[in-house]
C-alpha positions as a Markdown table, in Angstrom:
| # | Residue | x | y | z |
|---|---|---|---|---|
| 1 | Met | 128.3 | -93.8 | -32.4 |
| 2 | Leu | 130.2 | -92.2 | -29.6 |
| 3 | Asn | 129.7 | -95.1 | -27.3 |
| 4 | Trp | 130.7 | -97.6 | -29.9 |
| 5 | Ser | 133.9 | -95.7 | -30.6 |
| 6 | Phe | 134.7 | -95.5 | -27.0 |
| 7 | Asn | 134.2 | -99.2 | -26.5 |
| 8 | Arg | 136.2 | -100.1 | -29.6 |
| 9 | Ser | 139.2 | -98.0 | -28.3 |
| 10 | Leu | 139.1 | -99.9 | -25.0 |
| 11 | Val | 139.2 | -103.2 | -26.8 |
| 12 | Thr | 142.1 | -102.0 | -29.0 |
| 13 | Ala | 144.0 | -100.8 | -26.0 |
| 14 | Asp | 143.5 | -104.0 | -24.1 |
| 15 | Ala | 144.7 | -106.0 | -27.1 |
| 16 | Ser | 147.8 | -103.9 | -27.5 |
| 17 | Asp | 148.6 | -104.0 | -23.8 |
| 18 | Pro | 150.8 | -107.1 | -23.1 |
| 19 | Gly | 149.7 | -107.1 | -19.5 |
| 20 | Gly | 146.1 | -106.7 | -20.3 |
| 21 | Pro | 143.6 | -109.4 | -21.0 |
| 22 | Ser | 143.6 | -111.1 | -24.4 |
| 23 | Met | 140.8 | -111.1 | -26.9 |
| 24 | Asn | 140.1 | -114.8 | -26.0 |
| 25 | Asp | 139.9 | -114.1 | -22.3 |
| 26 | Met | 136.2 | -113.3 | -21.8 |
| 27 | Ser | 136.2 | -114.1 | -18.0 |
| 28 | His | 135.8 | -110.5 | -17.1 |
| 29 | Ile | 132.6 | -110.1 | -19.1 |
| 30 | Pro | 129.5 | -111.1 | -16.9 |
| 31 | Ala | 127.3 | -113.9 | -18.2 |
| 32 | Pro | 124.0 | -112.8 | -19.6 |
| 33 | Ala | 121.2 | -113.0 | -17.1 |
| 34 | Pro | 118.6 | -115.8 | -17.8 |
| 35 | Pro | 115.3 | -114.5 | -19.2 |
| 36 | Arg | 112.8 | -113.7 | -16.6 |
| 37 | Lys | 109.5 | -115.7 | -16.6 |
| 38 | Ser | 106.2 | -114.7 | -15.1 |
| 39 | Lys | 104.8 | -117.4 | -12.8 |
| 40 | Ile | 101.3 | -118.6 | -13.1 |
| 41 | Ala | 98.5 | -119.1 | -10.6 |
| 42 | Leu | 96.5 | -122.3 | -10.9 |
| 43 | Ala | 92.8 | -122.7 | -10.3 |
| 44 | Leu | 92.2 | -126.4 | -10.2 |
| 45 | Gly | 88.5 | -127.3 | -10.5 |
| 46 | Gly | 86.4 | -130.0 | -9.0 |
| 47 | Gly | 85.2 | -133.1 | -10.9 |
| 48 | Ala | 85.7 | -136.2 | -8.7 |
| 49 | Ala | 87.4 | -138.9 | -10.7 |
| 50 | Arg | 88.1 | -136.6 | -13.6 |
| 51 | Gly | 90.3 | -134.7 | -11.2 |
| 52 | Trp | 93.2 | -137.1 | -11.7 |
| 53 | Ala | 93.8 | -135.1 | -14.9 |
| 54 | His | 95.2 | -132.3 | -12.7 |
| 55 | Ile | 98.2 | -134.6 | -12.1 |
| 56 | Gly | 99.0 | -134.7 | -15.8 |
| 57 | Val | 98.6 | -130.9 | -16.2 |
| 58 | Leu | 101.1 | -130.4 | -13.3 |
| 59 | Arg | 103.6 | -132.9 | -14.9 |
| 60 | Ala | 103.5 | -131.0 | -18.2 |
| 61 | Leu | 104.0 | -127.6 | -16.5 |
| 62 | Asp | 107.0 | -128.9 | -14.6 |
| 63 | Glu | 108.5 | -130.5 | -17.7 |
| 64 | Glu | 108.3 | -127.1 | -19.5 |
| 65 | Gly | 109.8 | -125.2 | -16.6 |
| 66 | Ile | 106.6 | -123.2 | -16.0 |
| 67 | Glu | 106.6 | -122.1 | -12.4 |
| 68 | Val | 103.5 | -122.0 | -10.3 |
| 69 | Ser | 103.1 | -119.1 | -7.9 |
| 70 | Met | 100.1 | -120.3 | -6.0 |
| 71 | Ile | 97.3 | -122.9 | -6.2 |
| 72 | Ala | 93.6 | -122.5 | -5.4 |
| 73 | Gly | 91.7 | -125.9 | -5.5 |
| 74 | Thr | 88.2 | -127.0 | -5.2 |
| 75 | Ser | 87.3 | -130.6 | -4.3 |
| 76 | Ile | 89.8 | -133.0 | -5.9 |
| 77 | Gly | 91.6 | -129.9 | -7.2 |
| 78 | Ala | 92.4 | -129.1 | -3.6 |
| 79 | Leu | 93.7 | -132.7 | -3.1 |
| 80 | Val | 96.0 | -132.7 | -6.1 |
| 81 | Gly | 97.1 | -129.1 | -5.6 |
| 82 | Gly | 97.8 | -129.6 | -1.9 |
| 83 | Cys | 99.8 | -132.8 | -2.6 |
| 84 | Tyr | 101.8 | -131.0 | -5.3 |
| 85 | Leu | 102.8 | -128.1 | -3.1 |
| 86 | Ala | 103.7 | -130.5 | -0.3 |
| 87 | Gly | 106.0 | -132.4 | -2.7 |
| 88 | Lys | 103.9 | -135.5 | -2.6 |
| 89 | Leu | 102.7 | -135.6 | -6.2 |
| 90 | Asp | 104.7 | -138.8 | -7.0 |
| 91 | Glu | 103.0 | -140.6 | -4.1 |
| 92 | Leu | 99.6 | -139.4 | -5.1 |
| 93 | Glu | 100.1 | -140.5 | -8.7 |
| 94 | Ala | 101.2 | -143.9 | -7.7 |
| 95 | Phe | 98.2 | -144.2 | -5.4 |
| 96 | Ala | 95.8 | -143.1 | -8.2 |
| 97 | Arg | 97.3 | -145.4 | -10.8 |
| 98 | Ser | 97.0 | -148.4 | -8.4 |
| 99 | Leu | 93.3 | -148.0 | -7.8 |
| 100 | Thr | 91.0 | -150.8 | -8.9 |
| 101 | Met | 87.2 | -151.0 | -8.2 |
| 102 | Arg | 87.9 | -153.5 | -5.4 |
| 103 | Arg | 90.5 | -151.3 | -3.8 |
| 104 | Ile | 88.3 | -148.2 | -4.0 |
| 105 | Ala | 85.5 | -150.1 | -2.1 |
| 106 | Ser | 88.0 | -151.1 | 0.6 |
| 107 | Leu | 88.8 | -147.4 | 1.2 |
| 108 | Leu | 85.2 | -146.4 | 1.7 |
| 109 | Asp | 83.9 | -147.0 | 5.2 |
| 110 | Phe | 80.1 | -147.3 | 4.8 |
| 111 | Thr | 77.9 | -145.8 | 7.4 |
| 112 | Ile | 74.2 | -145.4 | 7.9 |
| 113 | Arg | 74.2 | -143.3 | 11.1 |
| 114 | Gly | 76.1 | -140.3 | 9.8 |
| 115 | Ser | 75.3 | -137.4 | 7.5 |
| 116 | Gly | 77.0 | -139.1 | 4.6 |
| 117 | Leu | 77.2 | -142.6 | 3.1 |
| 118 | Phe | 80.9 | -142.9 | 3.8 |
| 119 | Gly | 82.8 | -141.7 | 6.8 |
| 120 | Gly | 86.0 | -141.2 | 4.8 |
| 121 | Met | 88.3 | -142.2 | 7.7 |
| 122 | Arg | 90.1 | -145.0 | 5.8 |
| 123 | Leu | 90.9 | -142.6 | 3.0 |
| 124 | Thr | 92.1 | -140.1 | 5.6 |
| 125 | Lys | 94.5 | -142.6 | 7.1 |
| 126 | Arg | 96.0 | -143.1 | 3.7 |
| 127 | Met | 96.6 | -139.4 | 3.4 |
| 128 | Gln | 98.0 | -139.2 | 6.9 |
| 129 | Glu | 100.9 | -141.5 | 5.8 |
| 130 | His | 102.2 | -138.7 | 3.7 |
| 131 | Leu | 100.6 | -135.4 | 4.9 |
| 132 | Glu | 100.3 | -135.8 | 8.6 |
| 133 | Asn | 101.4 | -132.8 | 10.7 |
| 134 | Leu | 101.7 | -130.7 | 7.5 |
| 135 | Ser | 100.2 | -127.2 | 7.7 |
| 136 | Ile | 99.3 | -124.9 | 4.8 |
| 137 | Glu | 101.6 | -122.3 | 6.2 |
| 138 | Ser | 104.5 | -124.7 | 5.9 |
| 139 | Leu | 104.1 | -125.0 | 2.1 |
| 140 | Asp | 106.5 | -122.9 | 0.0 |
| 141 | Arg | 103.8 | -121.2 | -2.0 |
| 142 | Pro | 100.3 | -120.0 | -1.1 |
| 143 | Phe | 97.5 | -122.7 | -1.1 |
| 144 | Val | 93.8 | -122.2 | -0.8 |
| 145 | Ala | 91.2 | -124.9 | -0.5 |
| 146 | Val | 87.6 | -123.9 | -1.3 |
| 147 | Ala | 84.8 | -125.3 | 0.9 |
| 148 | Thr | 81.1 | -124.5 | 1.6 |
| 149 | Glu | 79.6 | -123.9 | 5.0 |
| 150 | Val | 76.5 | -126.0 | 4.9 |
| 151 | Asn | 74.5 | -124.1 | 7.4 |
| 152 | Ser | 74.8 | -120.7 | 5.8 |
| 153 | Gly | 75.9 | -121.4 | 2.2 |
| 154 | His | 79.0 | -119.2 | 2.6 |
| 155 | Glu | 82.1 | -119.8 | 0.5 |
| 156 | Val | 85.0 | -120.6 | 2.8 |
| 157 | Trp | 88.6 | -120.1 | 1.7 |
| 158 | Ile | 90.9 | -122.3 | 3.9 |
| 159 | Asn | 94.3 | -120.7 | 3.6 |
| 160 | Ser | 95.9 | -121.8 | 6.9 |
| 161 | Gly | 95.9 | -124.7 | 9.4 |
| 162 | Ala | 96.0 | -128.5 | 8.9 |
| 163 | Leu | 96.5 | -129.4 | 5.3 |
| 164 | Ile | 94.6 | -132.7 | 5.6 |
| 165 | Thr | 91.6 | -131.0 | 7.2 |
| 166 | Ala | 91.5 | -128.4 | 4.5 |
| 167 | Ile | 91.6 | -131.0 | 1.7 |
| 168 | Arg | 88.9 | -133.2 | 3.3 |
| 169 | Ala | 86.5 | -130.3 | 3.8 |
| 170 | Ser | 86.9 | -129.3 | 0.1 |
| 171 | Tyr | 86.0 | -132.7 | -1.2 |
| 172 | Ala | 83.3 | -133.6 | 1.3 |
| 173 | Leu | 80.6 | -134.3 | -1.4 |
| 174 | Pro | 77.2 | -133.8 | 0.3 |
| 175 | Gly | 75.4 | -137.1 | 0.9 |
| 176 | Ile | 78.5 | -139.1 | 0.0 |
| 177 | Phe | 81.1 | -138.0 | 2.5 |
| 178 | Glu | 80.4 | -136.8 | 6.0 |
| 179 | Pro | 80.8 | -133.0 | 6.5 |
| 180 | Ile | 83.9 | -131.9 | 8.2 |
| 181 | Lys | 83.7 | -130.0 | 11.5 |
| 182 | Cys | 86.3 | -127.3 | 11.5 |
| 183 | Asn | 86.6 | -124.4 | 14.0 |
| 184 | Asn | 82.8 | -124.3 | 14.7 |
| 185 | Arg | 81.9 | -124.5 | 11.0 |
| 186 | Thr | 80.4 | -127.5 | 9.2 |
| 187 | Leu | 82.0 | -127.7 | 5.8 |
| 188 | Val | 81.2 | -129.6 | 2.6 |
| 189 | Asp | 82.5 | -129.7 | -1.0 |
| 190 | Gly | 83.5 | -126.3 | -2.4 |
| 191 | Ala | 82.1 | -127.1 | -5.8 |
| 192 | Leu | 78.7 | -126.1 | -4.5 |
| 193 | Val | 79.7 | -122.5 | -4.6 |
| 194 | Asn | 82.9 | -122.2 | -6.6 |
| 195 | Pro | 83.7 | -125.2 | -8.9 |
| 196 | Val | 86.7 | -123.6 | -10.6 |
| 197 | Pro | 88.2 | -121.1 | -8.2 |
| 198 | Val | 89.6 | -118.4 | -10.5 |
| 199 | Ser | 88.3 | -115.7 | -8.1 |
| 200 | Val | 90.5 | -116.9 | -5.3 |
| 201 | Cys | 93.6 | -116.4 | -7.5 |
| 202 | Arg | 92.4 | -112.9 | -8.5 |
| 203 | Ala | 91.9 | -112.0 | -4.9 |
| 204 | His | 95.5 | -112.8 | -4.3 |
| 205 | Glu | 96.4 | -110.2 | -7.0 |
| 206 | Glu | 98.0 | -112.9 | -9.3 |
| 207 | Pro | 98.7 | -111.3 | -12.8 |
| 208 | Leu | 98.3 | -114.6 | -14.7 |
| 209 | Val | 95.7 | -117.1 | -13.8 |
| 210 | Val | 95.3 | -120.5 | -15.6 |
| 211 | Ala | 92.2 | -122.5 | -14.8 |
| 212 | Val | 91.7 | -126.3 | -15.3 |
| 213 | Asn | 88.0 | -127.0 | -15.9 |
| 214 | Leu | 87.2 | -130.7 | -15.8 |
| 215 | Asn | 83.6 | -130.4 | -17.0 |
| 216 | Tyr | 83.9 | -128.2 | -20.0 |
| 217 | Asp | 83.2 | -130.9 | -22.7 |
| 218 | Leu | 79.9 | -132.1 | -21.1 |
| 219 | Tyr | 77.9 | -130.5 | -23.9 |
| 220 | Gly | 74.1 | -130.2 | -23.7 |
| 221 | Arg | 73.7 | -129.8 | -20.0 |
| 222 | Ser | 72.6 | -126.2 | -20.4 |
| 223 | Ala | 69.9 | -126.9 | -22.9 |
| 224 | Val | 66.2 | -126.1 | -22.3 |
| 225 | Ile | 63.7 | -128.7 | -23.5 |
| 226 | Lys | 59.9 | -128.5 | -23.9 |
| 227 | His | 58.4 | -131.7 | -22.6 |
| 228 | Ser | 55.0 | -133.3 | -22.1 |
| 229 | Ala | 53.9 | -134.9 | -18.9 |
| 230 | Ser | 52.5 | -138.5 | -19.4 |
| 231 | Glu | 49.8 | -140.0 | -17.3 |
| 232 | Gln | 51.1 | -141.8 | -14.2 |
| 233 | Lys | 49.1 | -144.5 | -12.4 |
| 234 | Ile | 50.2 | -144.7 | -8.8 |
| 235 | Asp | 48.9 | -148.1 | -8.0 |
| 236 | Glu | 50.6 | -149.8 | -10.9 |
| 237 | Pro | 54.1 | -151.4 | -10.5 |
| 238 | Arg | 56.7 | -149.3 | -12.3 |
| 239 | Gln | 58.2 | -150.9 | -15.4 |
| 240 | Glu | 61.8 | -149.5 | -15.7 |
| 241 | Asp | 64.5 | -150.4 | -18.1 |
| 242 | Ser | 67.4 | -151.9 | -16.0 |
| 243 | Ala | 69.9 | -150.2 | -18.2 |
| 244 | Ala | 68.4 | -146.8 | -17.4 |
| 245 | Arg | 67.9 | -147.4 | -13.7 |
| 246 | Leu | 70.0 | -145.2 | -11.4 |
| 247 | Gly | 71.0 | -146.1 | -7.8 |
| 248 | Leu | 70.8 | -143.6 | -5.0 |
| 249 | Thr | 74.5 | -142.7 | -5.2 |
| 250 | Ser | 74.4 | -142.3 | -9.0 |
| 251 | Val | 71.4 | -139.9 | -8.7 |
| 252 | Met | 73.1 | -137.8 | -6.1 |
| 253 | Val | 76.4 | -137.6 | -8.0 |
| 254 | Gln | 74.8 | -136.8 | -11.3 |
| 255 | Ser | 72.6 | -134.1 | -9.7 |
| 256 | Phe | 75.7 | -132.6 | -8.1 |
| 257 | Asn | 77.5 | -132.7 | -11.4 |
| 258 | Ile | 74.7 | -130.7 | -13.1 |
| 259 | Ile | 74.8 | -128.1 | -10.3 |
| 260 | Gln | 78.5 | -127.8 | -10.5 |
| 261 | Asp | 78.4 | -127.4 | -14.3 |
| 262 | Arg | 75.8 | -124.7 | -14.2 |
| 263 | Ile | 77.6 | -122.8 | -11.5 |
| 264 | Ser | 80.9 | -123.1 | -13.3 |
| 265 | Arg | 79.4 | -121.5 | -16.5 |
| 266 | Ala | 78.0 | -118.6 | -14.5 |
| 267 | Arg | 81.1 | -117.8 | -12.4 |
| 268 | Leu | 83.6 | -118.2 | -15.2 |
| 269 | Ala | 81.5 | -115.9 | -17.4 |
| 270 | Gly | 81.8 | -113.2 | -14.9 |
| 271 | Asp | 85.4 | -113.8 | -13.9 |
| 272 | Pro | 87.2 | -115.6 | -16.7 |
| 273 | Pro | 90.8 | -116.9 | -16.3 |
| 274 | Asp | 93.6 | -115.6 | -18.6 |
| 275 | Leu | 93.7 | -119.2 | -20.0 |
| 276 | Ala | 91.5 | -122.2 | -19.4 |
| 277 | Leu | 92.6 | -125.8 | -20.0 |
| 278 | His | 89.9 | -128.3 | -20.9 |
| 279 | Pro | 91.0 | -131.9 | -20.8 |
| 280 | Lys | 88.7 | -134.2 | -22.7 |
| 281 | Leu | 87.1 | -136.2 | -20.0 |
| 282 | Ser | 83.4 | -136.5 | -20.8 |
| 283 | Asp | 83.5 | -140.3 | -21.0 |
| 284 | Ile | 85.0 | -140.7 | -17.6 |
| 285 | Gly | 82.4 | -141.0 | -14.9 |
| 286 | Leu | 82.6 | -139.0 | -11.7 |
| 287 | Ser | 83.0 | -142.3 | -9.7 |
| 288 | Glu | 85.4 | -144.0 | -12.0 |
| 289 | Phe | 88.5 | -143.4 | -9.9 |
| 290 | His | 90.1 | -146.6 | -11.3 |
| 291 | Arg | 90.5 | -144.8 | -14.7 |
| 292 | Ala | 93.3 | -142.6 | -13.2 |
| 293 | Gly | 95.8 | -143.5 | -15.9 |
| 294 | Glu | 93.6 | -142.3 | -18.7 |
| 295 | Ala | 92.6 | -139.0 | -16.9 |
| 296 | Ile | 96.3 | -138.2 | -16.0 |
| 297 | Asp | 97.3 | -138.8 | -19.6 |
| 298 | Arg | 94.6 | -136.6 | -21.0 |
| 299 | Gly | 95.4 | -133.8 | -18.5 |
| 300 | Tyr | 99.1 | -134.0 | -19.6 |
| 301 | Leu | 98.2 | -133.9 | -23.3 |
| 302 | Glu | 95.9 | -130.9 | -22.9 |
| 303 | Ala | 98.6 | -128.9 | -21.0 |
| 304 | Lys | 101.3 | -129.9 | -23.5 |
| 305 | Thr | 99.2 | -128.7 | -26.5 |
| 306 | Arg | 98.7 | -125.2 | -24.7 |
| 307 | Ile | 102.3 | -124.7 | -23.6 |
| 308 | Thr | 102.9 | -122.2 | -26.5 |
| 309 | Glu | 99.9 | -120.1 | -25.4 |
| 310 | Ile | 101.0 | -120.1 | -21.7 |
| 311 | Lys | 104.6 | -119.0 | -22.5 |
| 312 | Arg | 103.2 | -116.3 | -24.8 |
| 313 | Met | 101.0 | -115.0 | -22.0 |
| 314 | Gln | 104.0 | -115.0 | -19.7 |
| 315 | Glu | 105.9 | -112.8 | -22.1 |
| 316 | Val | 103.0 | -110.4 | -22.4 |
| 317 | Val | 102.8 | -110.1 | -18.6 |
| 318 | Leu | 106.5 | -109.2 | -18.4 |
| 319 | Met | 106.1 | -106.5 | -21.0 |
| 320 | Arg | 103.4 | -104.6 | -18.9 |
């Protein structure tokens, strides 16, 4: 009451003073400060072609003015996250949407002498057009690409050095792409050890972590089935339904997908994010990179529908 009376007397005195400011002159009153917002750390998971959904998620966050404080990415999550922090998301999206099955084949350099079916150099040359000479340290926010050291099985967090090398190591799917030699380590896809790298964001002491899990809606992969073994005659030619036949690449990719899903369940149960986004991507195959438009749109839709939750969590963090 005392303060209110004091302030009121000041206003009255000002109004009665011919030389003082008028009631309509509010220039001396400072503008209210914009509301503070807590930034979010993103853990972008692996999932091969489904990973284009990360682009849609980032588009939605930008539209809503939700700032990203850091990105930890595994596999294609590292590719999209690295391009985003480098300011090259537009170029990556244009590239993804332009992909056809024929164009994908032209980017893969088949090899039979290396430790992977594809060398990956043609794809690397495309990345060099936009990311050459960029280092992780030059990005305006922290970035970590998760890879796996193939000789020891160690989880490797690449947080410095050449951005292209870090991205390539993180998506070097065993048996598909050749491993990456990096500072005396042989690195392959990070999804072998940490498919959705929430733990990386936690280690950076980020208060609010949002994960994007690309494999959440692949229901049934954790089931246990009791089965009977039928008699197999070795000398008889196998009769196999052509529709059910899987090629070498398909078997390898599907096996890796199962491993990734099981590891994701275990690691996220022990170290869950503050919020997880689950784009509906179960019908998009791991190698269907030509369906980028669909994946991007679904990632955008999932993020848009969860914006209210994200903003609410930002408010809660600020009240702590």
